[in-house]
N, C-alpha and C positions, 0 to 999 in steps of 0.2 A: 624173723631173723634172716638177713641177707645170705645168701650162697657166696662161696669163693669167687665165683664167675661173675655174679652181680657186682661183688666189691671191686674186682679188676676193672669191669667196665666202667663203673662209676668214678674210679680213681682216674682212669684216663680221661673220662669226660670233665672232671674237674680240672685237671691239669690243663686240658685244652682251653677250658673257660678263662682260666688265669693267664694262659700264654697269649691270649688275644688281648689282654688289657694294654694300653699304651705303655704303662710304666713297668711292665713286667721285666725282670733282669735276674740272672743266676750268675753267680761266680764261676769260675772254670771248672772247679772240682765237682759242685753240685750239678753243673749242667752236663758234664761227662757221665756222672751216674744216673742222672735223670733219662738222658738218650739211651743209654745202655739199658736200663729197665724197660723203656718202651720198646726198643728193638727186640728185647727178649719175649715180649707179648706177641710179636709176629709169628712166634711158633706156638702159641697157646693151642690148646685142643678145641677152644670154642672159636667159632667163626666170627661171632659178634665182636668178641674181644680183639681178634686179628683186625677187622675191618676198622675198629676205632682206633687201633694203635696206628694203622696207616694214617687215618684222619689226623691224628695228634702230631705225627712226624711232619705233615704238611704245614702245620702251624709252627712248629718248633725250629724247622730249618730256616725260616725266615730270619730268625734271631740267633742262630748257632754260630759258634766260632768255627774257623776253618778246619781246624783238627776233628771237631765233632761232625761236621759236614762229611769229611771224608770217612769217618766210621759208618756214617749212615749209608754211604754209597757202597762200601765195601760189604757191609752186611747184606744190603738188598742184592748186589751183584751175586754174593755167595749163594743166597737163598734162590736166586734166579737159576742156578745151576743145580737145584735140588731134582731128585727122582720123583718127589711128590708133586702131583699136579695142583694141590691146593696151594702148597708153598710157592711154587712158581707163579701162580696167579696173584698171590699176595705180594710178592716181591715185584712183579711187573707193575700192579696197581700202585705199589709204594713208590717206585721209581717215576712213574707217570705223575704221581702227586707231587713230588719233589719238583720235577720240571715245570708243571703247571703253576704251583703256587709261588715260585719264585719270580718276582717282577723282572720283566725282560731288560729293563734298562738299568738294573742294579749290579752292584759288584758281585754279589753272589752268584748271578747268572754266569758270569765269566768263570768264576771258581767251579760251579758245577759243570760246565762245559769242559773245562779244563781236566777235571778229575774223571768224570763219567764217561765221556765220548771214547777216549782211548780204551778204557777197560771193556766197553761194550764191543769196540771193533775188535779188540784182541780176542774176546770171546767168539766172534763170528769166523775167526781164522783158526780156531781149534778143530781138528778133525773129529775129535770125539764127541763134539757137540751133538745133541739129539734134535730131532726136527722140532720138537716142542720148544726146546731151548732157544733155537734159532729164532723161531717165530715170536717168541716173548722179546728176545733181544732186539730183533728188528723193529718190532712195535714201538719200544722205549726210544731207541735210536731215531726213528722217524719222528716221534713226538719232540724230541730234543731239536732236530735239525729245523722243524717247522717253528718251533717257538723262539729259539735262540738264532735266528738267521743273521742278524747284524754281527754276531760273534763269530758264528761259523765262517762267515764269508771272509773274515781275516785270516784263518788258519788254513793256508793252502796246503800244507803238509796233511793235516787232518782229512782235508778233502781227498787227497790222492790215496792216502792209505785205505780210507773208507771205501772208496770205489773199488780198489784192488781187492779188499776183502768181500764186497758184495758181488762181484762178478761171478765168481763160482757158484753163489747161491742161485743164480739165474739158471743153472743146469741141474738142481737138486731134484731128486726123484719125487719129492713131496711138492704137488702143486701149490699148497698153501705157503709154503716157504718161498717159491718162485714169485708169487702173487706180492707177498710182504716185501721182498727185496726189490721188487720194481716200485712199489709205492715209496719205499725209503730212498731210492736213487732220486725219486722225483722231489721228495722233501728236501734233499741235499742240493740238487743241482740247480734250484732256483736262484740260490745265493752263492753258487760256486763261482770261482775264477774262470777265465777263459781258458786257462792251462788245463784245469780239471775238465771242462766241457770238451775240450780237444781230446783227452784221454778217453772220455766217455764216447765222444763221436766216433774215434778209431775203432772202439771195442764194437759199436753197433754195426758200422758198415762192414766190418771184417765178418761178425758173427751172422750177418745177413746172407753170407755166402753158404751157411750151413745146410747139410742135406738132411739134418734131423728135424722131422716136421715139429715134434714137441718143443724143441729149443727154438726153433724159428718162431713159434708162436709167442713165446717169452720176449724175443728181441723185438718183434714188431709191436707187441703190447707195450713194451718198454718206450719204443719210439713215440707212441701216442702220449704215454704219460709224462714224458720229458717235454712234449710240446705244450703240455697243460702249464708248465712251471716257466718255461723259457722259450717261448714261440719264436721269437725273432732268431734266436741262435739255431733253434732246431730247423728253422727254414734253410739254413745253409747246407743241410745234409740232404735236401731234396733230390737234387739231381742225382746223387749216388743212391739215396735209400728207396725212392718211390719207384723206381723202375723194379727193384727187387719185390717191393710189396705187390706191384702189378703181376709179377710172375708167380708169387705165391697164391694170389688170389684165383688164378686159374688152375690151381690143384684140385684134386678130388677130396681133399680133406675139409669138411664143414666146419670143424672147429677153427681151423687155421683161416678159413673164408671169412668167419664172423669176427674174428680178431682184426683182419685186414680191413673188413668194413667199419669197425669201431675207430680203429685208427684213422681212416679217412674222415670219419665224422668230426673227431677231434681237431684234425688238422684243418678241416674246412672252417671250423669256428674260430680256431686259434691263429691260423695263418690264412686269411681269405685272400690277401692279394697274391702272396708267394706261391699258393696252390693253383693259380691260374692256368699254367701251362698243362697241368695234368687233369683238368676238369673233364675234358673230353672222354679221356679214357675212364675216369671215375664213373661218369654218367653211364657209359656203355656197360662196365662191369656191374654197376648197381641195378640198372634196368634188366640185365640178363639175370641176375641172382634174386631179385624180387619175385620171379617167376620160378626159381629153383625148387622143385617139389618133386623128386624123382621117384616117390613111392605112392604118387597118386596121379590119376588122370580124371580131370574134369569132365562131365558131359557137356555137350554143346546145348546151351539153354536159351539160346537167342529166340527160339519160337515158343518157350514154355509160358504157360500163363502164370502171372503172379498173383496167385491167390493164397489164402491162408490154409487151405485143406490139403496141404502136401501129405504125401502118404508117410507115415511114421518110419517104416523101414528104410524109405529113401533119405529121410532126414538123419538117421543114425548113420547111414553109410556117409554121407556128407561130412559128418562130423567125426570121422574116424581118424585116428591118430596111432601111430606106432610108437610104443615106449622107447624104442632105440633109435627113432628117427630124430635127428637134431637139425634137419634142414630148414625148419620153421625158424630156428635161430638166425639163420643165414638170411632169410627173406625179411625177418623183422629188422635186423642190423641195416640191409640194403634200403627199406624204407626210411629208415631213421637217417641214413646218409643222403638220400634225395631230399628229405625235408630239411636238412641242414644247409643243401645247396640252394634250395628253394628260398629260405629264410635269410639268405646272405648274399645272393646273387640276383637281384631283381632285373638286372639288365639282360639275363638269359631266359625270361619268362617266354619268349618266342621259342627258344630251344625246348625249353620244358614242355610246352604245348604240343610241338611237333614231336619230339621223341620220346617223351616220358609219360605225359598224361594218358594216352590211349592205353599204354601197359597198365597203368594203375587203375584205370576204370576197369579193366578185365579182371584186375585183383580184388576188387570190392567184394568179391564173394569168395574169398580167402577162407579155407576151411578152419585155419587156427586162429582163435579169437584174438589173442595178443598181436598177431601179425596183421590180421584185418584192422584192428584200432590204429595201428601204425600206418597203414596205408590211408585209411581215412583221414587221419591227422596230416598226412603229407598233402593230399589233395586239398585239404582245408587251408593249409598254409600257402599253397600256390594261389588259390583263390583270393586270400587275404592280400597276398602281395599285389595281385591283379588289381585289387580295388585302390592300392595305394600308388602303384607305379605303373599301371596299365598304359598310360600315355607317354612313359619315358622312352628315351631312345633305347632300341633294342639291338642286339647281336644276333646275326643269323649264324654264326658259328664262334668258336674260340681260337685265336691265334696261339697254338702252343709255343711257337718258338721264342716269342718276345713276351708272352704272359699278357697280352692285351687283347681288348675285344676288336674284332675286324667287323667293321661295318661296310656294307656294300650298297649304300644308299645310292651313290652317285651311279655306280654300274647300273643297278636296277632301273634307275630313272632313264638311263640311256637306252636301255633295253626295252622300255615301256612297261616294265614290270612293277606292279604296286606292291610294296613290301607289306605282308599281312601282320597285323598288330595282334597282341596277345588277346584282346577282346573279341576281335574278329574271329580267331581261331576258336576261342571258347565257345562263342555262338554256334559254330558248326558242331562242336563236340557235345554241346549241352544235352541233346536228346538222349545220346547214349548214357551220358553220366547220370541223368534223372533216372532213365530207366533201371540202371544199376543199383542206385541208391534206393528207389522205391522198392525194388525187390527185398533188399536188406531191412528195410522198415518192417516188414513181415516176419522178421526174425524173432525167436523168443528172446534173446539176449538182450537185456536192458543197455549194457555198455554199447553195443552195436547201434541200437536204435538212438541212444544219445548222441553218438558220433554221427550218425545219418541226418539227424534233424539239425546238428549244428553245422554239417556241410552244406545242407540245403538252404540253411539261413543265409550262409555267406554267398551262395551262388546267386540267390535271387537279390542281394544286395549289389552283387558285382553286375549282374545282368539288368538290374532294374526290372526284373520279371523272370520270364523263362519257364513257369509251370503251367502257362494258360491252357495247353493241350492235355495237361496230366491232373486237372483239377479234381475230377472224380476219384481217381486213385489216390491222390493226396489226402482227401478227405477221409477215405477208408483207411489209410494209415494212421492219420491223426485220431480217428475213433478208436482204432484197434489199441493204441498207446494210451489212451485216456480212457478206456472202459474201465479199469480198476485204479482209478486215480489215487484212492486213499492208500492202497496197498503199495503203489510205487511211488508214494510221495517222497519217502526219505531217500530214494535214488536220485533224485532230481530230474528224472525223466519229465514229469508233467510240466515243471517250469520250463525246461528246454523246448518242449513242444509249443507252449504258450508264447515264448520268446519267438519261435520260428513263425507262428500264426501271425504275430505283430508285424513282422518283417514281410510276410506273404501278403497281408492286407495293404501295407505301406508301398509295395513295389508293383502291384498288379491293378489293373482297372477293375473297379467294382463288378462289372458286368461279367468278368471272367470267373468270378467264383459266386456269382449271383445264386446259381441253381443249388450250390452246396452250402450257401451261408446259413440257412436254417438249421442244419444239424450240428455245423461247425459252432455256431453261437450257442447251441444248446449245451454242448460241452464245456464252453467258456463259462457259462452261466453256472454250471454244476461247480467248477473250480473256484469261482467267486463266492460260492455258498460255504466253502470250507474255512470258516474263520480261524480254525484250529491251527491250520497252515498258514500262518500269515503272509509268508514270502509267496506262496503259491497263490493266494487269494489276491494280493497286491499285483503279481504279474497278470491275472486275469483281467483286472481293472484296468492295467496298463493297455491291454489289448482293446478293451472297451473303448478307451479314450481314442486310440488311434483308429478304430473303426468309426466312431462317430464322426470324426473330421473327414474320414475318407467318403463315407456315405453322403456327406453334405457336399463335398467337392465334386461327387458325381451328378449333382443337380446342374441346372443351367448356370452360366457365368453370373458371377454377382454374389457378394457376401449375404446379401438379404433375400436372395431368390429362395422359393418355397422348397422345402424338402420333397424330393420325388416320392409319389404314392407308393411305388414298389419297395421302397426301404422303410416306410413308416411301421409296418409290423416288427421289423427288426429293431428300430429305434425304440418302440414300446417295450420289447423283450428287454433290451438293455437297461431301460428306465426302470422296469420293475424290479430287475436283480439289484439295481443300485440302491432304490430307496430302502429296500429290505435291509441292505447293509448299513446305510446311513443311520437308520433307526434302531439297528441292533445293539442292545447294551452289552453283549458278551463279546463283541468283536474287539480286536486290539486296536491300538492307536494306529498303527501303520495301515491296516485294512479300512478303518474309518476314514483316514485322510484320503486314500486313494479313492474311496467311494465318493467322498464329497467333492474331489476334483472331477470324476467322471460325471456327476450330477451338474456341476457348473459347465462342463463341455455340452452336455445335453441341452442345457438352456441357452448357452452361447450360440451353438451351431444349429440346432434344430428346435428352438424355442417355439417356432409356428407350429410344429407338430405336436407339441405337448401343452397347448394351450388349456385343454380340459384337465390337465393335471396341475395346474397352477396352484390350486387350493390345497394340494398335498405337498407338492414340491418346494413352492416358496416359503411357506412356514416352516418347513423342515429345516431349511437352511438358517432361518433365523434361531430356531430353537437350538441347533448346535453351537450358537454363541454362547449359550449358558453354560457349556460344558468346558472345563478348563482344558482337557485333552485335546478337543477339536476345535477350539476358538480360534487359534490362528489360521488353521485351514480354511475354516468357515469364513473368516473375514476376507481372506483371499478370493475365495469362490464369489463372493458377493460382489466385490470389485469387478471380477471378470463378468459376472452375469449382469452388471449394470450397464456395461458396454456393449451388450449383446445386440447386434443388428436384427435379430430374428425375433426377439421376445418384445412383447408390447400389449397394451391393452390397459383399460382401467384397472383390472386387478393387480397388474404388474406395476402401474404408476403408484397404486396405493402401497404396494410392498415396498417401493423405492423410499416413500416417506417414512415408513416404519423403520427401515433399516438405517435411516440417518439418525433417528432417535436412538436405535440400539448400539450403532457403531461409536457415535459421539463420545460416550462416557468411558470407551476404550482408551481414549487418549490419556487417562489419568493413570493407566496401569504402568507398572514399573518394568514390564517386559519390553524391551527396546524393538525386538522384532514385531511384536503385536502393535506397538505404537506406529511403526513405519507402515505396516500393513493397513492399519485403521485410517491413516492419513491418504493412502492410495484409495481405500475403498470410499472415504468421504469425497474425495475429488471425483470419483466416477458417479457416486450418487448424486451429488450437486449438480454436475453436468446433465445427468438424465432428468433430474427433478423440475428443470426449467424454473419458473417463477413460483413454486408452490411451497418454498421455504417459509415457515412462520416466523414472526418478529421474535418470539420467545426462544424458539430453537436456535435461530441466528445468533441471538445474544449469548447464549449458553455455550454455543460452538466456538464463538469469537473468544469468550473468556478462557475456554480450555485450551485454545490454540496459543494465546499471548505468551505464555511461559516459554514456548518453543522458538519464539523469534528472538534468539540470543546468540552471541557468538560463542556461548559455552558448548553447544552442539550444532555446528553448522551443517552436519549431514541431515539433520530434520528441518533446518530452516526452509529449503525449496519446498518441501511438501506442505509444510505449515502455511507459508505465504500463499501458495497456490490455492489452496482451501480458502483462505481469507479472501483472496481476489474472487474466487467463485460465488462467495456469500456476498461480496460486495456487488457483484453483478445481478444477482438473482434475487436478493433480499429487498425488503422495503427499505424507506428511509431509515427507520430505526436501526437497521443492520449497519448503514453508513456511519451513523452516529456512534454506534458501539465500537466500530472499527477506529474511528478517530480517538476513542477514549481508552481502547484496550490494546490496539494493535500499533498505531502510529508512533506512541512514545518509545515502544520497543524498537521500532525501525530506526529511529534517530540514534539510539545507542548502537545499534548493530552497524551502521554506517561508520562509527568511529573505529571499527576492528580493523587491524591490519590484515587479518587472514579472510576478510570478505571477497571472493573472487568466484569465478566459474558458476556452477549451477546456483549457488546461494545469490550471488550478485544478479544474475539472470532472473531468478524468481522475485527478488526485490523490485526490479525495474517492472516486471509484470504486474506487480502488486499496486505500485505507484500509478501506472498506466490506467489500472481497473478504478483506483479511487479517484482520479482526475477525470476519467470518462464519466464516472457516475455523477461527479459534481465539480464542474470546473471552477467554481467560486471558492473551492479549497485551495487552488493553485498559490494565490498571495500568501497563504497561512503556511503551505507545505515548504516553499522555497525558503523563506527566512529561518523557519524551524531547521532545515537541513544545514544552512549556512552557519547557523549558532552552534549546532552540534559538531560540526567538523572543526569549526574554530577553536574548539578546546584541544585539538591534536596538534602536536608540533609538527612543522614542515620538515620534510628530510627523512631520510631511513625508512623504517616501516610505516611511517606516518604518511608517506605519500599515497598509498593505497587508499587511505581513508579519504583524501581528497579526490583521488579518481573515482571512488565510489559515489560521493556526494555529488561531484560533477555530472556523473551519468545520471544519478537519480534526478537532478534538477533539469537536465537536457530532457529527460523523459516527461517530466510534468509540463514543461514548456511546450513540448511538441503536441501534447494532448490537450492543451489549453491555450490554444492560439489566440484566443479573444484576449487573453491576458498577458500575451507574450511581450508587446511592445514595453509595458511598464516593468516586467521582469528583467528584460534585456537591459534597460536603461540603467538598471542599478549596476549591473557589471561592467557596461562600457564606461560608466562613470569612475569606476575604480582603477581603470588603466590609463586614465587621462593624466597629462603632464602635471596638472595642479592637484592631482589626488594626493591625499596623505595616507593611502592605503597601506597596510603592513604587508610584508612578504607573504603571509598567509592567506590574506585577502586577494593579493595579486595572483597567487598561485591557483586558488580557487576559480577566480573570475576568468583568467586564461583558459584553464581547463572547461569551465562551463561554457564559454564563448565558442569553443571548439566543438563541443558537444551539441549546442543549440545550432552553430552555423552549418553543421553537416545536413541539417534538415530544412533550415530557413535561410533564405537569402538575406545576408547582413550588409549588402552593398549600400542600402539606404542608410545604414548608420554611419555618420560623418566620422572619417579618418580612423575606422576601427582597425582596418587591414593594416594600414600604415603604422600605426601605434603599435600593434602587436610585433611587427617586424622590428621595431626600435628595440624590443626587449631581448633580442638576440644578442645584444651587447651589455646585458645585465652581468652584475658580479654573481649573482646567485644561479648555481646549475640548475636548480629545480625550476626558477623563473624561465631560464633559456629553453629547457625541454618542454615546458608547458606552452611557451610562446610558439615553439615549432609545431607543437600538436594543434594549437589554435589556428595557426596560419594554414596548415594543410586542410583542415576540415572546414574553414571558412572558404577556401578555394573550392572545395567540394560543392559547396552551395551556391557558389557564384563563379563561373568560368572566367570573369574579367580579371581575377587575381591571379591567373595561373601564368600569365607572361612574366609579371613580376617575380613570381617564384623562381621560374627559369633563369631570369636575369641574375637573381641573387645566387643561384648554383655556380654561375661563371665566376663569382668572387673567390677570394683565396681565404684560407684559415677556418676558424671555427663558423663563420657564417655560411660557408659552403656546407659543412656538416649539418648544420640546423636546417639549412634550407632542402637538403636531402631528405632529412627527416620529415620535414613538411611534405615534400613531394611523395614519400612513401604513403603517407595518410591520404593523399589524393589518388594515388594508384590503387590503394586498398580499398577505397570506399566509392570509386567512381563506377557509374553505369557502362556497359560495354561501348556504347557510342561515344560517350565522354572520354573513356579510356583511350579510344583509337585517336581521339584528337590530342590527348596529352602525349601519346607515344610519338606522334609526328613532331612534336615540339622538343621532346626531351632525349630522343635515342641518341643523337650525335653528341650533345652535352654529356650524357651519362658515360659514353665510352671514353671521352676526353679525360674523364676523372680516374679511369681505370689504373693510372700510373701516379696518383696522389701520393704523396709521402705518408699520409695518415692511413693506417690499415683500417680503422673504424670507418672512415669516409669511403674507402674503397669497397668495403663489404656493404655498406648502405646502397651504394650505386649499383653494385651488382645484383643485389636483390630486387631493386627497381628495375633493372633491365631484364631479369627473369620474369616478373610480373607483367611487364610490358609485352614480352615475347609471347605469352599466353594469349593476349588480346589479339594478336595478329601473326600467329606462328608461320604462316605460308611466307610472309615477308622477312620476318626477323630471324627465324632458326638458320637460314642459309647464311646471314650476316654472322651470327655467332661461329658458325662452322668455319667460315673463311679465317677467323681469328684464332683457331685452334693451335695453328703452328706458328704464331707470331714469336718473334724473338723475344719479345718481353715476358718474363715468367709472370709480371703482374698482370698483363692482359690475358694471359692464359688462365691465371686464378680467377680473374673476374668472369670469364666464359664459364668457367667450372661452376662457380657460385649460381650464375644466372641459370644454368641448366639444372642445377640442384633444385632451385625454387620452381621451376616448371614441373618437376616431378610431384612436388607437394600439392598441386593443383588438382582437384578431385574429377573435374571434367575431362571427358574423353575425346572431345571434338578434334583435338590436334594430334592424337596419337599417331594416326596413320603418317602425319608429316613427320614426327619425332622418331618413328621407329626406324627408317633406313639410317638415321644419322646417329644412333644411340651408341653403337660400338665405337664410332669414331670419337664422340664425346668422352666415353668412359675409358678410351684407350690411354687417356692422360694419367691412368693409374702407374704406368711405367715412366712417367716423365722424369726429366732430369732434376727438377727443382722439387725439394721436399715438400713445400707448401702446396704446390699444384697437386702432388700426389695424394697428400692428405685429403685436400677437397674433392679430388675425383674419387676417392674411396667413400667419401662421405655422400657423395652424389649416388654412387652405386647402392649404398645403404638405403638412401630415400627412394631411388627406383624400386628396389626389392620390396620395400614396406608399402610403397602407395601404387606402384604400377608394375607388379612383377610379370604380367603378360608381356610387357614390353622387352624384358630381357631373358625370359626363359630360353628361347632358341639360341642365345648368344653366349649362354654360359659357358659352353665348351671352350670359348675363347677367353672368357673374362676370368674363370675361376684360377687358372695358372698365375695370372697377374695378382688376384686377390691372395692366393696362398703364398705368393712370394713376399708378401708384406707382413707375414705372421711370425717370421723369424727375427731374432736379434741381430742386428748388423753392427759389427764391432766399429766400422768406420764412422757411425753416427753417435758413437760414445766419446765425450771429451771430458777433460778433467780440469776444474776450476779450484782456485786457492781461496779459501775464506779464512784470513788470518793465519792461525797455526794448523788450520785442517784443509784437507783436500777432499773435494766430492766429485763423484762422477755424474755427469749429466747425459740421459740418454734421449738424444733428439728424436729417436725413432719411436719412443714409447707411444706417443698420440697416434701414429699411424697405425701401430700394432693394435691399440685399443679399438679404433674404428674398424680395422680388419676383422677382428673377433666380433664385434657388434654386428657386422654386416653378415658374417657366417651365421650367427644365431638368427638373424632376420631371414636368410634363405632357408633355414631349416622350417620355418613357419610357412614361408610363402612358395618355395620351389623344391620342396623335399623330393620329388619324383625325378628331378633333374641332377641330384647330387649323388655322388658316390659316397655313401657315409663312411666308408672304411678310410679313404682318402682324406675326407674331413676330420675324422676322429683322429687320424695321425697328427694333424696339425693342432687339434685340440690338446693331445698329449704333450706336445712342444710347449703349449701354453702353460701347462701345470708347472713348468720349471722356470717361468718368466717372473717378472716382478709382480707385486700383490694385486695391481689393478687388473692385470691380464688374467692372473690366476683366477680372480673372482669371475671373471667373464667365462673363463673355461669351466669353472664348476657349474655356472648356469647352463652351458651347453651340453655337459655330461648328463645334466638332469634332463634336459629336453631329449638328448639322444635316447637315454634310458625308456623314454615313453614311445619314441617312433621307430628306433632301431634297437630293440633290446639284445638281439644276437650279437651285434657288432660290439656293443659295450661289455656285454657279459664276457666275451672272449679276452678283453684286456683289463678285467679287474684287478689281476695280480699286478700287472705293470703300473698301474695308477696308485696302487698301496703305498710304495714307499714316498711317494710325493705327500700323501694324505698324513703319513706318520711323522714326516719331517715338520709339517706344519703344527700338528697337534702337540708334539713334543718341544717345540720352541718356547723358550723362555726367555723375555725382555732382560736386558742387562739392568743391573741395579741403578745405573744412572740414566735409564730410559725416561722420557717425558711421559706425561699423562696421555698425550695423544698417541704416542707410540704405542702404549700399553693397550689403549683402546682399540687401536687399528688390528693390532695382533690378534686381540680376543675376537675382534669381529670376523677376522679371516678364519680363526679356529671354528666359529660358529657355522661360517659358510661351508667349511669342510664337514662338519657334522650334518647340515641339511642335505648335503650332497650324498653322504653315506646313506642317509636314510632312504634317498631316492633310488640308490644303487642296491642296497642290501637285498631287496627281493629278487634281484637277478642272479645271486649267488646260490646255486642250487648244486653244490658238490663239485663245482668246476672251478673254483677259485679259492684254493685253501689259504692262501696268504692273506687274502681280503677277508676271508671269513674268520681268520684267527684275530684280525684287527678289530672286526665288529664284535667278536666273542670278548675280546680284552676290554673294549669300550664300556659293553653292557655289564661286565662283572667286576672289573677291578680298577678301572680308571676313574679320574676325578670328573670325568664327562658323563658318566653313567646316568645321572638324574636327569641332566639337560637332553641327553640322547633318548631317554625314554619319553620325555615329555614331547619331543620333535616327533618320534615315531608314532605316538598316539595321536598327534594332530595330523599327520599324513595318512594313517589309518581312516580317521574321520572323513577327510576329504575325499579319500578314495571311495568310501561307501556312499557319500553324496554324490560323487560322479556316476557311480554304478546305478 
């Protein structure tokens, strides 16, 4: 029989279950009684019943009428003032539940805010309120302000009265009340009006004059908290507030000092640009206070031996702390402040190395562990920044008057002083840093050793070495940390040590650690044997992999050179440990795959040293093919080993043949990744097997390959055709016959696909070349078959690609069967003759094919071919005209005598000029350098004459040709382009800009020295008066940033202001047009803004160390308010910035949140078209992808952003898609790790 308590609990549970149903509804009388009964249970004697009643209220308020909602609020507020602590807790929980459960965009949210907020504020003003009541009230009020920001932002009266009620709480004698009041003001001020902020600002600046130390702590802490929520407005107080903070930090009160430093840290992250004038004083204070330890005097240990046998009594003395000593909090806060500066101001690295790092090195022996870890973290941050920004422009000091960096490069150059770089200073400080860290590696503290190895790993990566003279001590410390590897495995220390060893081996010459390699390798072998700890064992094998490659590179130059004898014992040690794990049945998948990878490394890089072990190693790899878990890793390993330049011999060759038999059947597997790997392996094996493939195996493999030569899966077509080509080349005649029967019919169908292009098309051409080379007599069969196959496809639209593919295939066949060429060419020349009755499809294919053939064979002997091709420039069919231009250009490549005719054609007017230019573009694209120089002489003047043609398409082709001609002789033509930069005609300036853009896309570097002095002059057209020229100049800058970033890096200081100037909406470029009864606004500046944002994204990848990420981020923030096309680009940049500059993005998460919210809550109108609905949906998905990337950056410092993430994850309609995206991102991150 149930007890009364159980009955009440179950009744509440049943009611809650019913209330959650969609069709749940109560009339007003029943609803009032139900809610009254549930509220009565809040005072039940049983805690479980009370908690269940709170949950039930959370469900009911979503459907309650306004009168009952008011009753709930009244009851909960009344209970909040109870003298019983448990009732206060229940009431507080109930009010929070009400706030959390009501959707932020619903009408109920407005009602709750209107009813609840004034009551809570009034309660704050009651002098009789206890501290406990104030704390609970403030907590609920803060939750309400944070959740219903959009509603609170409209109620300026509520904001003012709340602030007035909260100010006295900042002077309360209970610290918990003051702390909660500060948090509540922060929750309010983020959405408050400027008037409310002004009220708060006046209070802060006034109260900073207080002599009461305790009150001053609260005000300075409030300043930092306000900056978390509204950094831009807080920055306006800096000139008044920060000098007072600077005075406060000089006091003798350590608690106040700590708060000042914590406030500095927040301001550095949240207001990185505005804090600049105060950085010098912040650095000075932080450096002084990171050494603040009045109760302890450290001994001079410069000459002490760094051994592990330290006296126990001395160790205890060094770890001494006084319970009343809070100076360690000051030191910790100072270290965090310095870390914040280092992570946000890379341009001050020189200042840090000069003024900060020496002090930090001395503090690495800090007696308080929490402080010591922060010091280590700060030094590691500086090293990490050096690795990324070490080559960036540096400031020797900070100009506090204007908040900008003062660079004295010119003065230093005039005085003959070479400015020191961060890397240069670090090299001089490295010995002292290494000595201090190595001492800490002897500490018993695991966290300290973790931090030490992490710092050393970063140091050797930055210096690409640095531990050569300390290798013996390093080995001692590694041995000390790995002596109890199983006992410390859970702490992560062994993995950190192994990661460090991998970096050590990668950055130091093998001779530097040769004497210690034996004992270090023994430790790694021990770690690799711990299959139970799969991450640890996998890390050990990663070290093996690194070491195998390094030991090989220590040999004489040449990939096939023998492995040095001094390292062969170590190679053998690695081999023995690896084969044990490969054959270990108990090892996990991750460990086995890592071991198989190392075995492949051994055979690839040191196969010559392991020939005696082939009998064990090679069959072992084949054996792992039979295991489902390791099959994929084994196939990949076999592919790598087959390409090994060091492995060979009869036994190896026999193994190659056996592997072909083993791998070929894997093509029938359903696993896509396995099939792809199997194709790669087969290609490598066949290349290595020479002529040893048996007819039976060749027939079988070709049969297995045939189904993959299909447009249904173009990703597998390249590997399938490459394997088929190899079989054709290496197998007997039977394989060629099998190819004809199995593969060729598939290729004819493949040619018809409109999607055939890129790697798949290239592989098809290689295959036809191999088939024709193997048997030229097949050419007369192949060409008609291809012609017949493509003839089934309609000309025009997507069908044009099929004709292009077929013509390339026929051209390849003819080029590789020149003995059959004359008869084959005759068929196509016959089709273009005047008396021919060929269809448009036949003409189209014939012209394209003659172009493909004419590029490699001289067709001048063919009567009237070129003249007849030119006549098709007047055809009524666009396809025929374009194919004729293609044919004319490529025929001229094969025979120079046709070039003057083309040049003459360019001088004509109208469409013939355009088609002749297209033909000339083919000539320029496919000519050899000597031939191109001849072409340039003939066409340069003619091309520039076209720059003012009325047709834009014609001008663009002419400009492209000019750019490619310029690359052929930059010394001659670049100056000629430069002279036209200031031409009065915007069309000529546009032509120059397009031509320069095409020079950037050329991968050669021969003309870079000539272009470099002119590049700023060319790109200065970004601020041209003509809109088209500006757009093209921006596109050129984007091209330069992508293809030749080294040429613009030193000029970005001049170019970036021009680029950033094009990221904003310009009202003068917006015009209104009338479309019937509607008016529409056209933004002529949109294309320029899109290119500007694309260029910024490119610069993030190619010139990150030359960018001020905070300045760039400001323009990204502007883009979030732009049109959808720019928003998408801004989202991509935020994702990229989250990877490369997380502190900068983290500081502005709350600022970007409203823009995300507006997109996610947007609902298309009922009259919206399908396209508009799809565009809105795709934009919302882009926001979700961005949120997934930004979410890890929110670690308690972005409450508004975190509230949005929480809402999406729990209540929004996006939660399922967000969860899927987040899961995918986690998987990618794991793979990257």
